[in-house]
BARO-280113 format. One line per field, with one value per residue (C-alpha): residue number from 1; x, y, z. Coordinates in pm, whole numbers, plus 50000, padded with zeros to 5 digits. Layout:
<bavos>
num: [NUM, ...]
c1: [X, ...]
c2: [Y, ...]
c3: [Z, ...]
</bavos>
This chain:
<bavos>
num: [1, 2, 3, 4, 5, 6, 7, 8, 9, 10, 11, 12, 13, 14, 15, 16, 17, 18, 19, 20, 21, 22, 23, 24, 25, 26, 27, 28, 29, 30, 31, 32, 33, 34, 35, 36, 37, 38, 39, 40, 41, 42, 43, 44, 45, 46, 47, 48, 49, 50, 51, 52, 53, 54, 55, 56, 57, 58, 59, 60, 61, 62, 63, 64, 65, 66, 67, 68, 69, 70, 71, 72, 73, 74, 75, 76, 77, 78, 79, 80, 81, 82, 83, 84, 85, 86, 87, 88, 89, 90, 91, 92, 93, 94, 95, 96, 97, 98, 99, 100, 101, 102, 103, 104, 105, 106, 107, 108, 109, 110, 111, 112, 113, 114, 115, 116, 117, 118, 119, 120, 121, 122, 123, 124, 125, 126, 127, 128, 129, 130, 131, 132, 133, 134, 135, 136, 137, 138, 139, 140, 141, 142, 143, 144, 145, 146, 147, 148, 149, 150, 151, 152, 153, 154, 155, 156, 157, 158, 159, 160, 161, 162, 163, 164, 165, 166, 167, 168, 169, 170, 171, 172, 173, 174, 175, 176, 177, 178, 179, 180, 181, 182, 183, 184, 185, 186, 187, 188, 189, 190, 191, 192, 193, 194, 195, 196, 197, 198, 199, 200, 201, 202, 203, 204, 205, 206, 207, 208, 209, 210, 211, 212, 213, 214, 215, 216, 217, 218, 219, 220, 221, 222, 223, 224, 225, 226, 227, 228, 229, 230, 231, 232, 233, 234, 235, 236, 237, 238, 239, 240, 241, 242, 243, 244, 245, 246, 247, 248, 249, 250, 251, 252, 253, 254, 255, 256, 257, 258, 259, 260, 261, 262, 263, 264, 265, 266, 267, 268, 269, 270, 271, 272, 273, 274, 275, 276, 277, 278, 279, 280, 281, 282, 283, 284, 285, 286, 287, 288, 289, 290, 291, 292, 293, 294, 295, 296, 297, 298, 299, 300, 301, 302, 303, 304, 305, 306, 307, 308, 309, 310, 311, 312, 313, 314, 315, 316, 317, 318, 319, 320, 321, 322, 323, 324, 325, 326, 327, 328, 329, 330, 331, 332, 333, 334, 335, 336, 337, 338, 339, 340, 341, 342, 343, 344, 345, 346, 347, 348, 349, 350, 351, 352, 353, 354, 355, 356, 357, 358, 359, 360, 361, 362, 363, 364, 365, 366, 367, 368, 369, 370, 371, 372, 373, 374, 375, 376, 377, 378, 379, 380, 381, 382, 383, 384, 385, 386, 387, 388, 389, 390, 391, 392, 393, 394, 395, 396, 397, 398, 399, 400, 401, 402, 403, 404, 405, 406, 407, 408, 409, 410, 411, 412, 413, 414, 415, 416, 417, 418, 419, 420, 421, 422, 423, 424, 425, 426, 427, 428, 429, 430, 431, 432, 433, 434, 435, 436, 437, 438, 439, 440, 441, 442, 443, 444, 445, 446, 447, 448, 449, 450, 451, 452, 453, 454, 455, 456, 457, 458, 459, 460, 461, 462, 463, 464, 465, 466, 467, 468, 469, 470, 471, 472, 473, 474, 475, 476, 477, 478, 479, 480, 481, 482, 483, 484, 485, 486, 487, 488, 489, 490, 491, 492, 493, 494, 495, 496, 497, 498, 499, 500, 501, 502, 503, 504, 505, 506, 507, 508, 509, 510, 511, 512, 513, 514, 515, 516, 517, 518, 519, 520, 521, 522, 523, 524, 525, 526, 527, 528, 529, 530, 531, 532, 533, 534, 535, 536, 537, 538, 539, 540, 541, 542, 543, 544, 545, 546, 547, 548, 549, 550, 551, 552, 553, 554, 555, 556, 557, 558, 559]
c1: [57933, 57719, 57739, 57656, 57644, 57359, 57128, 57227, 57024, 56941, 56834, 57128, 57089, 57082, 57379, 57391, 57066, 57258, 57436, 57743, 57936, 58302, 58387, 58770, 59016, 59302, 59389, 59103, 58879, 59070, 59014, 58632, 58658, 58825, 58658, 58318, 58352, 58485, 58118, 57975, 57855, 57995, 58054, 58196, 58431, 58453, 58777, 58855, 59184, 59320, 59493, 59490, 59654, 59525, 59741, 60015, 59995, 60041, 60314, 60667, 60953, 61148, 60795, 60842, 60624, 60561, 60526, 60706, 60662, 60511, 60244, 60189, 60076, 59798, 59711, 59715, 59936, 60284, 60559, 60800, 61155, 61319, 61197, 61424, 61415, 61161, 61050, 61004, 60959, 60645, 60774, 60761, 60429, 60294, 60396, 60299, 59932, 59927, 60038, 59767, 59504, 59635, 59639, 59303, 59129, 59023, 59086, 58822, 58603, 58704, 58569, 58846, 58834, 58443, 58449, 58113, 57968, 57658, 57522, 57119, 56889, 56602, 56313, 56015, 55778, 55510, 55721, 55870, 56204, 56299, 56246, 56215, 56570, 56518, 56165, 56373, 56447, 56683, 56945, 56784, 56473, 56568, 56942, 57037, 57271, 57000, 56646, 56372, 56284, 56606, 56878, 57115, 57188, 57526, 57616, 57911, 58080, 58326, 58627, 58776, 58466, 58356, 58096, 57901, 57610, 57667, 57521, 57298, 57392, 57115, 57285, 57161, 57471, 57767, 58066, 58272, 58649, 58781, 58991, 59098, 59403, 59369, 59114, 58995, 59247, 59222, 59380, 59387, 59176, 59355, 59197, 59122, 59438, 59658, 59487, 59688, 59633, 59860, 60155, 60367, 60487, 60283, 60109, 60020, 59946, 60104, 59889, 59954, 60353, 60276, 60086, 60439, 60688, 61033, 61126, 60832, 60907, 61269, 61214, 60954, 61157, 61485, 61658, 61363, 61301, 61036, 60853, 60664, 60364, 60330, 60463, 60298, 60449, 60418, 60559, 60888, 60905, 60877, 61093, 61351, 61326, 61304, 61651, 61827, 61786, 61801, 62105, 62230, 62213, 61855, 61743, 61387, 61263, 61007, 60748, 60508, 60329, 60421, 60631, 60510, 60675, 60866, 61114, 61353, 61280, 61404, 61210, 60901, 60961, 61035, 60671, 60508, 60666, 60505, 60156, 60034, 59756, 59970, 60013, 59595, 59547, 59688, 59440, 59089, 58798, 58423, 58143, 58480, 58392, 58506, 58840, 58969, 58899, 59084, 59367, 59388, 59364, 59631, 59859, 59798, 60166, 60283, 60089, 60230, 60579, 60536, 60607, 60958, 61045, 60973, 61130, 61486, 61457, 61434, 61774, 61904, 61812, 62039, 62302, 62315, 62288, 62603, 62827, 62765, 62847, 63080, 63137, 62733, 62641, 62291, 62074, 61697, 61662, 61848, 61581, 61282, 61227, 61075, 60687, 60531, 60284, 60341, 60432, 60124, 59905, 60028, 59978, 59589, 59560, 59727, 60008, 60290, 60582, 60875, 61122, 61315, 61658, 61931, 61644, 61893, 62199, 62008, 61911, 62281, 62448, 62185, 61959, 61644, 61559, 61341, 61083, 60888, 60597, 60254, 60142, 59926, 59878, 60069, 60249, 60393, 60690, 60645, 60490, 60398, 60492, 60359, 60734, 60917, 61243, 61179, 60786, 60838, 60945, 61065, 61015, 60906, 60656, 60482, 60381, 60079, 60106, 59786, 59593, 59259, 58896, 58831, 58482, 58358, 58492, 58254, 57974, 58013, 57893, 57570, 57285, 57088, 57116, 57027, 57300, 57553, 57455, 57511, 57880, 57956, 57682, 57866, 58175, 58063, 58282, 58129, 57997, 58249, 58446, 58284, 57904, 57678, 57412, 57177, 57316, 57149, 57271, 57605, 58019, 58283, 58609, 58937, 58862, 58979, 59349, 59569, 59916, 59893, 59618, 59611, 59525, 59273, 59126, 59161, 58950, 58663, 58651, 58631, 58362, 58137, 58129, 58029, 57756, 57675, 57631, 57386, 57571, 57481, 57259, 57310, 57202, 56907, 57004, 56982, 57254, 57511, 57455, 57515, 57817, 57968, 57932, 58153, 58418, 58413, 58442, 58658, 58885, 58877, 59027, 59336, 59413, 59208, 59186, 59321, 59053, 58956, 58688, 58896, 59147, 58899, 59087, 59430, 59536, 59283, 59346, 59324, 59028, 58859, 58968, 58845, 58459, 58482, 58637, 58317, 58041, 58188, 58181, 58557, 58745, 58992, 59238, 59474, 59661, 59474, 59752, 59720, 59952, 60212, 60237, 60231, 60559, 60657, 60635, 60796, 61104, 61110, 61078, 61355, 61586, 61533, 61647, 61929, 62045, 61946, 62251, 62426, 62436, 62479, 62752, 62819, 62497, 62519, 62834, 62580, 62380]
c2: [19697, 19507, 19104, 18903, 18599, 18744, 18702, 18290, 18098, 17793, 17704, 17534, 17563, 17236, 17313, 17053, 17301, 17637, 17771, 17976, 18215, 18326, 18639, 18635, 18349, 18637, 18533, 18616, 18418, 18130, 18154, 18229, 17872, 17659, 17782, 17762, 17400, 17290, 17358, 17112, 17359, 17357, 17741, 17781, 18078, 18296, 18414, 18680, 18551, 18227, 18193, 18237, 18504, 18820, 19112, 18889, 18727, 19030, 19270, 19420, 19190, 19330, 19324, 19154, 19111, 19401, 19210, 18959, 18604, 18497, 18730, 18651, 18281, 18033, 17948, 17556, 17578, 17708, 17811, 17579, 17570, 17616, 17978, 18115, 18495, 18704, 18874, 18644, 18771, 18781, 18437, 18259, 18415, 18255, 17922, 17943, 18027, 17775, 17496, 17629, 17562, 17297, 17113, 17234, 17110, 17478, 17473, 17230, 17495, 17772, 17883, 18035, 18303, 18369, 18748, 18877, 19182, 19214, 19117, 19121, 19120, 18916, 18943, 18725, 18915, 19162, 19419, 19691, 19577, 19920, 19991, 19653, 19675, 20028, 19846, 19566, 19545, 19271, 19216, 19012, 19027, 18784, 18861, 18504, 18453, 18305, 18402, 18173, 18480, 18624, 18507, 18673, 18664, 18642, 18738, 18610, 18672, 18425, 18655, 18372, 18443, 18807, 18727, 18481, 18614, 18625, 18358, 18380, 18182, 18211, 18180, 18212, 18408, 18554, 18647, 18965, 18881, 19082, 19339, 19686, 19707, 19622, 19671, 20024, 20273, 20621, 20874, 21248, 21509, 21750, 22070, 22035, 22282, 22039, 21717, 21408, 21438, 21725, 21493, 21362, 21083, 20776, 20714, 20478, 20339, 20127, 19856, 19838, 19874, 19566, 19338, 19359, 19057, 19140, 19159, 19360, 19605, 19648, 19700, 19963, 20180, 20112, 20469, 20635, 20936, 20823, 20962, 20833, 21012, 20926, 20792, 20489, 20160, 20095, 20442, 20381, 20010, 20091, 20361, 20208, 19908, 20162, 20375, 20012, 19911, 20249, 20389, 20722, 20741, 20801, 20853, 20786, 21060, 21029, 21286, 21317, 21581, 21498, 21230, 20943, 20747, 20448, 20225, 19930, 19593, 19610, 19883, 19700, 19381, 19608, 19770, 19407, 19318, 19607, 19551, 19337, 19362, 19611, 19867, 19812, 19947, 20243, 20330, 20411, 20150, 20200, 20157, 20083, 20085, 20287, 20078, 20057, 20420, 20532, 20314, 20440, 20811, 20685, 20547, 20803, 20962, 20680, 20702, 21067, 20951, 20657, 20872, 21018, 20672, 20536, 20878, 20755, 20390, 20530, 20769, 20440, 20251, 20546, 20526, 20159, 20245, 20447, 20226, 19957, 20253, 20501, 20697, 20802, 21126, 21125, 21381, 21300, 21687, 21781, 21570, 21698, 21341, 21426, 21407, 21651, 21419, 21188, 20815, 20684, 20881, 20714, 20396, 20429, 20566, 20194, 20381, 20293, 20065, 19908, 20156, 19930, 19823, 20071, 20325, 20600, 20488, 20560, 20869, 20947, 20784, 20988, 20699, 20780, 21204, 21290, 21578, 21718, 21923, 21882, 21782, 22050, 21892, 21772, 21979, 21865, 21732, 21642, 21736, 22059, 22127, 22354, 22421, 22788, 22610, 22378, 22436, 22189, 21824, 21669, 21312, 21032, 20808, 20890, 20602, 20728, 20488, 20688, 20442, 20262, 20361, 20054, 20196, 20242, 19943, 19732, 19960, 19892, 19510, 19622, 19654, 19838, 20192, 20151, 19913, 20135, 20408, 20190, 20228, 20538, 20709, 20694, 20686, 20492, 20093, 19759, 19592, 19326, 19486, 19222, 19301, 19621, 19653, 19704, 19439, 19135, 18804, 18928, 18958, 19126, 19028, 19154, 19457, 19585, 19635, 19598, 19543, 19152, 19110, 18772, 18712, 18946, 18760, 18437, 18505, 18711, 18383, 18161, 18410, 18393, 18004, 18023, 18251, 18057, 17746, 17916, 17939, 18308, 18559, 18979, 19247, 19456, 19678, 19996, 19800, 19723, 20108, 20276, 20021, 20148, 20481, 20446, 20284, 20543, 20852, 20642, 20605, 20966, 21073, 20911, 20933, 21302, 21365, 21074, 20911, 20532, 20301, 19990, 20108, 20188, 19876, 19873, 19960, 19753, 19471, 19198, 19334, 19361, 18971, 18920, 18993, 18803, 18522, 18575, 18635, 18238, 18147, 18099, 18186, 18445, 18433, 18219, 18319, 18371, 18534, 18905, 19046, 18822, 18829, 19213, 19138, 18941, 19164, 19473, 19207, 19104, 19466, 19568, 19300, 19398, 19740, 19637, 19379, 19717, 19848, 19564, 19543, 19927, 20066, 20350, 20453, 20501, 20762, 20982, 20973]
c3: [95586, 95350, 95361, 95120, 95338, 95526, 95216, 95214, 94971, 94988, 94647, 94432, 94062, 93804, 93701, 93363, 93246, 93317, 92994, 93102, 92867, 92932, 92765, 92713, 92755, 92911, 93283, 93403, 93204, 93209, 93624, 93544, 93346, 93588, 93904, 93727, 93611, 93988, 94064, 93836, 93534, 93163, 93073, 92666, 92645, 92358, 92224, 91956, 91938, 91794, 92124, 92546, 92777, 92662, 92680, 92754, 92361, 92212, 92391, 92292, 92329, 92628, 92828, 93209, 93487, 93679, 93989, 94186, 94040, 94437, 94386, 94083, 94071, 94089, 94411, 94316, 94039, 94091, 93895, 93784, 93892, 93595, 93606, 93854, 93765, 94022, 93720, 93426, 93082, 92867, 92704, 93076, 93137, 92792, 92905, 93265, 93158, 92878, 93112, 93365, 93060, 92989, 93364, 93392, 93114, 92971, 92597, 92533, 92690, 92458, 92063, 91943, 91690, 91822, 91878, 92092, 91921, 92142, 92460, 92487, 92800, 92725, 93028, 92933, 93141, 93145, 93279, 93011, 92943, 92968, 93301, 93470, 93638, 93792, 93908, 94070, 94474, 94433, 94143, 93872, 94050, 94315, 94426, 94289, 93989, 93768, 93689, 93558, 93333, 93223, 92976, 92788, 92412, 92339, 91986, 91847, 91513, 91358, 91268, 91006, 90868, 90854, 90603, 90732, 90954, 91379, 91606, 91860, 92206, 92487, 92821, 93184, 93322, 93180, 93294, 93107, 93116, 92820, 93013, 93022, 92809, 92465, 92179, 92208, 92240, 92386, 92066, 92235, 92039, 91856, 91676, 91297, 91217, 91432, 91332, 91258, 90935, 90876, 90973, 90669, 90884, 91052, 91372, 91557, 91906, 92096, 92063, 91728, 91803, 92055, 91815, 91593, 91613, 91708, 91317, 91224, 91521, 91395, 91009, 91111, 91321, 91149, 91066, 91144, 91414, 91664, 91915, 92207, 92350, 92769, 93021, 93176, 93152, 92781, 92697, 92912, 92771, 92383, 92440, 92589, 92324, 92053, 92210, 92217, 91871, 91687, 91899, 91921, 91553, 91511, 91876, 92054, 92206, 92470, 92504, 92872, 93015, 93388, 93557, 93711, 93999, 93891, 94042, 93994, 94073, 94407, 94498, 94367, 94610, 94882, 94817, 94840, 95129, 95306, 95144, 95443, 95741, 95913, 95637, 95579, 95926, 95858, 95585, 95637, 95502, 95404, 95710, 95947, 96320, 96559, 96603, 96275, 96267, 96590, 96478, 96087, 96284, 96520, 96200, 95952, 96047, 95916, 95602, 95581, 95622, 95391, 95057, 95217, 95279, 94908, 94789, 94947, 94852, 94497, 94585, 94676, 94361, 94161, 94399, 94339, 93937, 94026, 94168, 93921, 93617, 93799, 93532, 93487, 93599, 93645, 93787, 93804, 93888, 93556, 93395, 93545, 93666, 94026, 94049, 94229, 94373, 94675, 94616, 94806, 94544, 94257, 94421, 94511, 94146, 94030, 93841, 93964, 93760, 93742, 93498, 93244, 93269, 93186, 93101, 93241, 93059, 92729, 92842, 92954, 92600, 92368, 92248, 92496, 92470, 92764, 92671, 92970, 92747, 92653, 92324, 92135, 91783, 91463, 91185, 90849, 91023, 91320, 91711, 91827, 92175, 92417, 92506, 92449, 92405, 92147, 92002, 91683, 91737, 91421, 91356, 91159, 91370, 91673, 91896, 92093, 92413, 92569, 92707, 92675, 92671, 92950, 93025, 92684, 92582, 92858, 92755, 92350, 92428, 92551, 92282, 92555, 92659, 93001, 93044, 92853, 93084, 93428, 93301, 93144, 93365, 93697, 93846, 94113, 94127, 94119, 94415, 94508, 94242, 93960, 94037, 93904, 94086, 93810, 93536, 93640, 93592, 93441, 93638, 93512, 93533, 93508, 93556, 93891, 93933, 94211, 94304, 94293, 93965, 93932, 94349, 94259, 93963, 94102, 94458, 94263, 94049, 94343, 94483, 94174, 94129, 94453, 94398, 94068, 94305, 94510, 94854, 94876, 94751, 94690, 94925, 94832, 94505, 94747, 94978, 94729, 94541, 94922, 94987, 94621, 94728, 95033, 94846, 94614, 94891, 95064, 94777, 94640, 94983, 94893, 94477, 94471, 94105, 94010, 94104, 93920, 93965, 93884, 94207, 94529, 94685, 94562, 94946, 95083, 94884, 95222, 95346, 94999, 95012, 95356, 95265, 94992, 95218, 95467, 95159, 95082, 95427, 95469, 95759, 95554, 95854, 95917, 96218, 96549, 96746, 96595, 96873, 96793, 96394, 96436, 96640, 96381, 96089, 96256, 96343, 95988, 95855, 96063, 95970, 95586, 95652, 95831, 95545, 95243, 95485, 95506, 95143, 95053, 95315, 95064, 95188, 95561, 95460, 95284, 95594]
</bavos>
């Protein structure tokens, strides 16, 4: 296993002279700025919008955290006591993030309404610029954050004055924090004969709907038949919100090709409780030694059983709903809402989501219609479906909740064709989930996904700050490439055809964090007695299962 620590550097950079650009003032950008400042640098943050928060600043009214707030918390800035909910809403999240930025004086570093439209790497050497990176053995030529020969030209457009010529800022290092879920929507391609131009209604992407305020959104869908295409979190939230506002008079139709696992807040809390060091012993790791390999093989039957346990918990949630709403006669089989793939496979692909509250209540009352079918295109009055029963779906508005082109979004910011190919030409993950071995003096934050994204962003921000401060060097390029190839192979073992390079460490977040800590020279293990910790963990989980049955005695009667 490659360790950056073995390539330690004794050269500490001149922090006052070094110029660092951070692109984006979402949560990852704020963290990158805060920790870079802590190391004595004076970074500048370029933000295209007029405020901080990234996707949290522009979302639908019903959006809430997908993770318990204890797992979405800055390590040095806890949630205020006034926030008692386990899953705060988006307004509470924005207030929390804003308070964090104020506390650490991050606002003074941000240039708002400043959209970065290009990144151009300038290398002052006799080498051919187009081939320089491919000829290097070490990242950036020396394995360090800064190079005496390399600079980045950051091309910035004033959003408020689009007719003005863009400004160019030359910096020594760039931290790219533009995120994945914004700006560049993934729009499905259809034949010209069935394209969007055939439809007489309105077609928008979910990001356009999310950009509307509450009044605008309600006015947009009022007295309209709306169809939402997709089954990820944004699709479920938008469909549930429209169904609530329009009611049974104009029901909302959710069109989806494949069912994904989704669960209640109780299920999410349980899942987070079980993401620990013990559960990671069941998962194979890249470059693992004989002992860890043996443990993973020994404990693998537990991994196989994991999906069954969670399927049971989802069933338990449905029983709880029936107890709360006795007249409810819900059958997931009736609505074809039982996924064909395992729960574990979906977790490995970063696709698990919290089901909106009263989702199936909307289905029962008729304000939300579930339509499992592939969309083949458009016709004058709606959607053409791959459905023998209902080949045409009449609708007035189509909202495409079909995701984003995150890789293309990152690639488009580079002027270099070679750097574009680095992003689009490979499915391998980034080294330590934030460094591309062939793109020098640049880190990518806010890209990797995990169950607890804020923790992921924060520790990588600390890692990058240590790297900038010269606390360690990166391994040779070839070693980094071999390392990420192993991570890709390991991730494909579990996610298979649903592999995404942003999710390689989703089942091994503690292991990934341990690697970062070792690079920084920190001891990742707070507890010395592993066996005692294991016994304590099993005891706590047994108590949790007992408590579940204690509060749900009706379940025992069904066993």
